[in-house]
C-alpha positions in Angstrom: 3.9 -22.4 -0.3 4.5 -18.7 0.8 1.0 -16.6 0.2 2.9 -13.7 0.1 5.6 -12.0 -2.6 9.1 -11.5 -1.6 9.9 -8.5 -0.3 12.5 -6.9 -3.0 12.8 -3.8 -5.0 10.3 -4.7 -7.4 7.6 -5.1 -4.6 8.6 -1.7 -3.1 8.3 -0.1 -6.8 4.9 -2.0 -6.8 3.7 -1.1 -3.5 4.0 3.0 -4.5 2.6 2.1 -7.7 -0.3 1.1 -6.1 -0.4 3.5 -3.3 0.0 6.0 -5.7 -3.1 4.8 -8.0 -5.5 4.1 -4.9 -5.1 8.1 -3.8 -5.8 8.8 -7.6 -8.9 6.3 -7.9 -10.3 7.3 -4.7 -10.2 10.4 -5.7 -11.5 9.8 -9.0 -14.4 8.1 -7.2 -15.3 10.5 -4.1 -14.3 13.7 -6.1 -13.9 13.6 -10.1 -17.5 11.3 -9.9 -19.2 13.0 -7.1 -20.2 9.9 -5.6 -18.9 11.0 -2.2 -16.4 10.0 0.7 -19.0 7.5 2.7 -20.5 5.9 -0.1 -17.3 5.5 -1.8 -15.9 4.0 1.2 -18.9 1.9 1.6 -18.5 0.5 -2.1 -14.2 0.1 -1.8 -14.5 -1.8 1.6 -17.0 -3.9 -0.3 -14.5 -4.4 -3.0 -12.0 -5.4 -0.7 -13.8 -7.4 1.3 -14.4 -9.9 -1.9 -10.7 -9.8 -3.0 -9.5 -10.3 0.6 -12.2 -13.2 0.6 -10.2 -14.8 -2.8 -6.9 -13.9 -1.3 -7.6 -15.9 2.4 -8.7 -19.0 0.0 -5.9 -19.1 -2.2 -3.3 -21.4 -1.4 -0.1 -20.0 -3.0 1.3 -16.2 -4.1 -1.2 -15.2 -6.8 0.7 -11.7 -8.1 -2.6 -10.5 -9.2 -4.8 -11.2 -6.3 -2.3 -10.0 -3.9 -1.8 -6.9 -5.7 -5.8 -6.3 -6.1 -6.3 -6.2 -2.2 -3.3 -4.2 -1.8 -4.9 -1.6 -4.4 -8.1 -2.0 -2.9 -6.9 -1.2 0.9 -5.1 1.6 -0.6 -8.1 3.2 -2.5 -10.7 2.5 0.3 -8.2 4.0 2.9 -8.1 7.1 0.5 -11.9 7.1 0.7 -12.3 6.1 4.6 -9.4 8.5 5.4 -10.9 11.5 3.6 -14.7 10.9 4.8 -13.0 10.7 8.7 -10.7 14.1 8.2 -13.2 16.1 6.0 -17.0 14.8 6.5 -16.3 13.8 10.2 -14.7 17.1 11.1 -11.9 15.7 12.6 -9.2 17.2 10.5 -5.9 15.4 9.4 -3.7 15.5 12.7 -6.2 14.0 14.8 -7.3 11.8 11.9 -3.7 10.3 11.7 -3.1 10.1 15.5 -6.1 8.4 15.5 -5.4 5.9 13.2 -1.5 5.9 14.1 -3.1 4.2 18.0 -5.3 1.9 16.1 -2.4 0.7 13.8 -0.2 0.5 17.3 -3.4 -1.6 18.6 -3.4 -4.1 15.4 0.2 -4.6 15.6 0.5 -4.7 19.4 -2.5 -7.6 19.3 -0.8 -9.3 16.3 2.3 -9.6 18.3 0.1 -10.7 21.3 -1.3 -13.5 19.5 1.3 -14.9 16.9 4.7 -13.8 18.7 5.6 -12.3 15.7 5.4 -9.2 13.1 7.3 -11.0 10.6 5.8 -11.2 6.9 8.0 -13.8 5.2 6.4 -16.7 7.5 2.1 -16.1 8.2 1.4 -19.3 8.2 -2.0 -19.0 10.2 -5.7 -17.8 8.9 -5.3 -15.4 12.1 -2.1 -14.2 11.4 -3.5 -13.0 7.5 -6.0 -11.6 8.8 -3.5 -9.2 11.1 -1.4 -9.0 8.2 -4.3 -7.1 6.1 -5.7 -5.1 8.9 -2.4 -3.8 9.7 -2.1 -3.2 5.7 -5.8 -1.3 5.5 -5.0 1.1 8.7 -1.5 1.8 7.8 -2.7 2.7 3.8 -5.5 4.9 5.4 -3.2 6.5 8.0 -0.7 7.1 4.9 -3.3 9.1 3.2 -3.9 11.1 6.5 -0.5 12.2 7.1 -0.1 12.7 3.2 -2.6 14.9 3.2 -1.6 16.5 6.4 1.9 17.2 4.8 0.7 19.2 1.8 -2.3 20.7 3.2 -1.7 21.6 6.5 2.0 21.6 7.2 3.2 24.0 4.6 5.5 22.0 2.3 3.2 21.3 -0.6 2.7 18.4 -2.2 6.4 18.6 -4.0 7.7 19.1 -0.5 5.5 16.3 1.5 6.9 13.9 -1.2 10.4 14.8 -0.9 10.2 14.7 3.2 8.8 11.1 3.1 11.4 10.1 0.3 14.0 11.3 2.5 12.5 9.2 5.4 12.5 6.3 3.1 16.2 6.4 2.2 17.1 6.7 6.0 15.0 3.6 6.3 17.0 1.9 3.2 20.0 2.9 4.5 19.3 1.4 8.0 18.4 -2.0 6.3 21.9 -2.1 4.6 24.1 -0.6 7.0 22.7 -1.0 10.7 21.2 -4.1 12.4 18.1 -2.1 13.3 15.1 -4.9 13.1 13.9 -5.8 9.9 10.4 -6.6 10.6 10.3 -2.8 12.3 12.3 -1.2 9.3 9.5 -3.0 7.0 6.5 -1.6 8.9 8.5 1.7 8.8 8.5 1.5 5.2 5.4 0.2 4.2 3.9 3.0 6.6 6.1 5.9 4.9 5.4 4.3 1.5 1.4 5.2 1.7 1.9 9.2 2.8 4.2 8.7 0.0 2.1 7.7 -2.7 -0.4 10.1 -1.5 1.7 12.9 -1.9 2.5 11.9 -4.9 -0.8 11.1 -6.3 -1.6 14.9 -4.9 1.8 16.1 -7.3 0.2 13.6 -10.8 -3.3 15.2 -10.3 -3.7 18.9 -8.6 -3.5 21.4 -10.8 -0.2 23.9 -11.6 -1.4 26.3 -9.6 -1.7 24.1 -6.0 1.9 23.0 -7.3 0.6 19.9 -8.9 1.4 18.5 -12.5 -2.7 18.7 -13.6 -2.6 15.3 -14.9 -6.5 14.9 -13.5 -7.1 12.2 -11.6 -8.5 9.9 -14.8 -5.1 10.8 -16.4 -2.8 9.4 -13.7 -4.8 6.9 -12.8 -4.8 5.2 -16.0 -1.2 6.0 -16.6 -0.6 4.1 -13.1 -3.1 1.3 -13.4 -1.0 0.3 -16.8 2.3 0.2 -15.1 1.0 -1.9 -12.0 -0.5 -4.3 -14.7 2.6 -4.4 -16.7 4.4 -5.2 -13.5 2.3 -8.1 -12.3 2.6 -9.4 -15.8 6.0 -9.5 -15.5 5.9 -11.1 -12.3 3.4 -13.9 -13.4 6.0 -14.3 -16.1 8.8 -14.5 -14.2 7.1 -17.1 -11.9 6.2 -19.4 -15.1 9.6 -18.7 -16.3 10.7 -20.3 -13.0 8.2 -23.3 -12.5 9.9 -24.1 -16.2 13.3 -24.3 -15.3 12.7 -26.0 -11.8 12.1 -29.5 -12.9 15.4 -29.3 -15.3 17.7 -28.2 -12.3 15.9 -31.3 -10.9 17.0 -33.3 -13.0 20.4 -31.9 -13.7 21.0 -32.2 -9.8 20.1 -36.3 -10.1 22.8 -37.1 -12.7 25.5 -35.3 -10.7 
C-alpha cells in the first residue's frame, strides 16, 4: 500500500498550512524563545530524523506521521535557512542560490538512481530517502526565497505572498490546461508553497508597521496547529470510513 498521500486540493491546503506553521514555529524557537538559530536547527533536525525513522518503518500511509515529518522539515528548514543567511552571513540571495543548486543535485541524483521523480509510486527505501531529502532542501530553500522577497526585493510580506500566490495559480492553470509534465508541475508547486508559507507566516507574525497582522509567533502557531490537526483528524476519519465501506462494496460485487 502507498505510504504517501494522494495529491488532491486537501494535500496542498495542508502543505501550505504546515509550511506556514513551520515558519512561525521556527521563529518561535529561534527568536521568541531566544534559543538561537544553531541550537534550534540541531534540535529540529533531531526531531526530523526521529519522525523520519518512524515514517520509513511504517508500511502504509499514516496521516499524522506523514504530516509530522512534513512539519519537521518545514520548521527545521526555517531555522537552517536563517542560520545560513544570518548567522553565517550568506545573505538571502546567496543562500537561496546555494539551496537551488543543492535541490537540483538531489533531484538529479534521484532521477539517475530511480529513473523517475514521481511521488505516487515510490517503492524503494532509496526512493523514499531521496523524496524526503528533496522535501527538506525545498522547504529550506522556500524560507530563503520568502525572506528574500519580503526583505530584499522591496515587495514586502504581502507583496511577496501575492507574487508567489500568482505563480502557484499559473502552475495550477498549467496542470488543468496544458500537457506539461505532472511531475515537473508537482515539484514546482511544492517548492513555491514553501516561500508562500514563509511570507504568509511573516504576514501573520510581523508588526503592523512592517506590513504584518501582528498576531505574534505564539498566536499564529497555535491557530495554524489547530487547523492542521483538524485536517489530519478529518483525513483519518475519511480513511476509516473508506475502510468500513470497502467490505460492504466487495460483498455487493460478489452478488452481481
